[in-house]
C-alpha positions in Angstrom: 53.8 1.4 50.3 53.1 1.7 54.1 55.3 1.9 56.7 55.2 0.7 59.6 56.0 0.7 63.5 58.0 -3.4 64.1 59.6 -4.6 66.6 61.3 -4.0 69.9 64.9 -3.7 69.0 66.3 -2.6 72.1 65.3 0.0 74.8 65.9 3.5 73.5 65.2 2.1 69.8 62.8 0.4 67.1 62.6 -1.7 63.8 60.7 0.1 61.1 59.5 -2.2 58.7 57.5 -1.3 54.3 55.4 -4.1 53.4 54.0 -3.7 49.9 51.8 -7.5 50.6 51.9 -10.1 53.4 53.1 -12.1 50.4 56.9 -11.1 49.9 57.8 -9.3 53.1 62.1 -10.5 52.7 62.0 -7.4 49.3 61.4 -4.8 52.1 63.5 -2.0 53.2 64.3 -2.5 57.7 64.9 0.4 58.9 65.5 1.7 62.7 64.8 4.7 64.6 64.3 5.9 68.3 61.1 5.5 70.1 60.2 8.1 71.8 60.0 9.2 67.5 58.4 6.3 66.0 55.0 6.9 65.7 55.7 10.5 64.7 58.2 9.7 61.5 55.0 6.9 60.5 51.9 8.9 60.2 53.8 12.2 58.8 56.3 9.2 56.5 52.7 7.7 55.3 50.7 10.9 54.7 53.7 12.3 52.7 53.6 9.1 50.8 49.9 9.6 50.0 50.2 13.9 48.8 53.5 12.5 47.1 51.7 10.0 44.9 49.1 12.0 44.0 51.4 14.2 42.7 53.2 12.4 40.4 50.0 11.5 39.0 49.1 15.5 38.7 52.2 16.2 37.2 52.9 13.1 34.6 48.8 13.3 33.3 49.5 18.1 33.1 52.7 17.0 31.4 51.6 14.2 29.5 48.0 16.4 28.2 50.7 19.3 27.5 53.0 17.4 25.5 49.9 16.5 23.5 48.8 19.6 23.1 52.5 21.0 21.1 51.0 18.2 18.6 47.5 19.9 17.9 49.2 23.3 16.9 51.7 21.9 15.2 48.8 20.0 13.4 50.5 17.1 13.3 49.1 13.6 15.2 53.0 11.6 15.0 53.5 14.9 17.4 51.1 15.1 19.9 51.5 11.4 20.2 55.1 11.3 21.0 54.5 14.8 23.5 51.8 12.9 25.3 53.8 10.0 25.6 57.5 11.7 26.6 55.4 14.4 28.8 53.4 11.4 31.0 57.1 10.0 31.1 59.0 13.6 32.3 56.3 14.1 34.9 56.9 10.4 36.4 59.9 11.2 37.3 60.5 14.3 37.4 57.8 13.0 40.8 60.2 10.1 40.7 62.8 12.3 41.6 61.2 15.1 44.0 59.5 12.2 46.0 63.0 10.4 46.9 64.1 13.6 47.9 61.2 14.1 50.6 61.2 10.8 52.0 65.4 11.0 52.4 65.0 14.8 54.0 62.3 12.9 56.3 64.2 10.3 57.3 67.4 12.2 58.0 65.1 14.9 60.0 64.7 12.0 62.2 67.6 10.2 61.9 66.1 7.3 60.6 68.9 4.4 59.5 69.2 1.3 57.7 68.4 -1.7 60.3 71.9 -3.9 59.6 71.7 -7.9 61.7 75.1 -8.2 62.4 76.5 -11.3 61.8 79.5 -12.4 64.0 80.2 -16.3 62.3 
């Protein structure tokens, strides 16, 4: 999911939109940021997202192999399969937790807020 700079809100702020796919833009969150920080933030966010995805995949793979290795060490194919699946799940869970915290820290650093349109009716 890529982040991109959207339209201007006023002369100091712009919208930022996440786009998963062109067919489902209404389900993606929208944020606002100061105009002078937008390009730098988008670049850092997208670069960090790619790196965190790669690290999550590596963590899941390594922990799955470790879990499978425990089963081999115990000489049990059942423990090996459960260890492989459990290690993969733990790796993905850890990666998701770390990714969420890193993204939130970056958003706090650049003072990114969720954009909401207030209706007066």
